[in-house]
N, C-alpha and C positions, 0 to 999 in steps of 0.2 A: 540383693541388698533389701532389708526391710526397714520400714520407719514406724515407730511406735507413736500413734496418734495421741496418746495420753501424756507424752512428754510436754513440759512447758515450752513456750515459744522463744525462749531465750537463745542465745548463740549456742550453736552445736559444733562439735569437732568429730570428723571421721578420719580414721587412718586408712589409706588406700594401699592395697597390695598390688604390685606389678603382676599382670597376668602372664607375662612372658617368663619371668624368673621366681615369682612368688615373694619377692623382696618387699617388706613394708616401707612405704615412703617415710622419710624423716619428718617432714612437716605435715601436719594435719591439714585437711580441707576444712575451712571454717565458714560459717554462715548461718543463716536462719530459715526456719520452716514456717510457712503460713498454711492456710487451709488447703490451697490448690498448688502451692509452688514451694520447692525446696531449692535454695540458691546457695551455693557454697564456692569459695574461692581459696587458692593457694599458689605458692611459688614452688617450682620444681627445677631441677637441673636436667637439661636435655642437650646431648652432644656438647657438654662443657659450657653451656650457656644457660643463664638463668631465665626461665620462662614463667609466665603468669597463666594461671588456669582458672577457668569458670566452669562449673558444673551445675546443671539445672535440670530438675525433674518437675514437669508440669503435668496437669490432669491426673494427679496421683489418686484421686478418688473416683476415677472412671474406669471402664473396662479396657481403655487403650491409652495408658500413661505414656508421656514422651520424654526422652532424655536427650540433652544437649551437651556438648563439650566444646569449649572454645580455648584456644591456646594462642598466647602472642608474646613476643619478645620486645623488651623495652627499646632495642636498637631498631626495631621495625616500626616504631610508632613515630609518625612525623606530624608536625604541627601545620595547620593551614596557614597560608600566607596572610 
């Protein structure tokens, strides 16, 4: 995936394709780009459950950028007492 540094820093949308079957996700991942961080979010269906996903790219202007992906399900989120 490539990022265009000349794009304005407003909200971005990226449509992700599943590497296993090549199917394009129905919901785009949405977020913003800053100088050193690209952070995007979306909802996906996994095993018939809606999950939330966070995708982050940091150090994008270095020789060793870093990618993170976090997934969580609403039913697994608990409030503190």
